[in-house]
N, C-alpha and C positions, 0 to 999 in steps of 0.2 A: 503494499499499499503506500503510494506516495504522500510524503509528510508535509510538502510545499518547501518553498524556500525559507532560510531563516526569518524573513521579513514578513511572511504571511500570518504571524501570530501578533501582528500589531494593527491596531486599527487607526487608518489615516483620518476618515471623516463618516459622518452618518448624515445621510442626505434626507431632507424633507420636502416633499413636492408639495408646492403651493400655485396658487392662482396669481398673487401679486408678492413679489420678494419685497417690495417697498412697504406694504402694509404689514407683513409677517416681521420683517426686520425692524420696524417701528415697536411693534408690540413687544418682542424679544427684548429690544434695547430698553423698552419702558420696565419691563418685569425683571429683567436679570443684568440690565447693564452691560449686554454684549455689544460689541460694535463690529459691524460687518463691512466687508470689502467693497470696492465699487462694483458694480455689476458687470460682470462679463459675458459678452454674447457668444454663443459657440453655434453657428449657423449650419455646420455639418451634423450635430445632435439635435437642432431645433429647440435649443434650450438657451435661458439665461440663468447665470449662476451667480451667488454672492456666499462669502465665507464668513464666520465668525471663528476666531482662534481662542480655545480652551485651553490653553497650555500645548501639550502635543495633538491634542484631539482637534478637529475643527468640525463645525456643524456649517453645512452646505445646504442653501435654500436654492431650489431648483423650479423654474418657471417656465411653462410652455411659450414659444414664439408664435404660434399660431393655433387657431382650433383644429388644424389637420395634424398635429405632431403625436407622435405615441404618448407623450406625456399628459398632453391634453386628454386623450382617451382614458388614460390611468386615473385622471383626476377625476371625471365624470363618472367612472365606474366606482372608485374606492373612496373619492375624497382626498382631501388635505392630509397629511401625516406622511410616516416613514415611506421612504422610497427604496433606499439602499443602504448597505453599509460596505465602506469601501476598506480593503485589507492591503496593507502595504506589502509590496513584491520586489524582492531584491533583482530579480530577473523574470520579467513578466512574460517575455517569450517562451523561455525555459519552462515556466509554471504552466502556461496555456498547453505547451506540446505534452507535457507529463500528463496533464488532467484529460487531455483529449486521447490519449493512450490507453488510459485508464475507462475511457468510454464516458466521461462526464459530459453532460450536455452543455455546450457553450454557446452563446449567443453570438460571438465572433470568435475564430480561432487565430485572429491577429489583433495585435494591440492598435488602439487608434488614439490620437491626440485629444486629449481631455483639458479640462480646465487647468490654469496656470501651467501650461506646458507639458503636464505628466502624461505618461502613457497609461491608457487604461482599457480594461476589457471586462466582460460581464459574464458569470456562470447563471445558466437558466434556473429561475426560481424552483423549478421543479425538483432539483437536485438538493435544494437547502430547506426544504419545509417551508416553501412558500417567500422565503427571503431573498430578494435579489441581491447578490453579493457582486461587489465590482472588485476586480484587481487594480492595484494603483502602484505604478512604478514613480518613486520621487525623481524629482529632478537630479541629476548628477551635481553632487556638492551639497546636497539638502542633509542637514542634521540627520545620522543615521545611528539610533541608540541600539545597544544589546538588548535582546529581550530577556 
């Protein structure tokens, strides 16, 4: 059984699907004093994102760019709330290849560019009790702590 890279045992961020980043960021800011980054637009994924840093863990707010995006469909079906948990990967392509060899259903077999220049890929929630898991390879030079 593949145990993943040494980095797959750390959470990079928890993503919350929202209809409005500005409204939700304002609420979290008022309740918890969280500061969110400027909104980043990711046209290849059809979403806008913003992050709050809570130490080494980040909270990502994700908003669909249009009514035709898969995230909009998710929001209509399930409402606002947890969208995915992102695990840090030391070598995302190696992790994806190993998971694929084990027969794990992946949403994509190759990494793509995500927010903040990170490389990302998703494991099907059918494999993880309904929770969408993202693998996230940190930027080169980003602080890497031992688990």
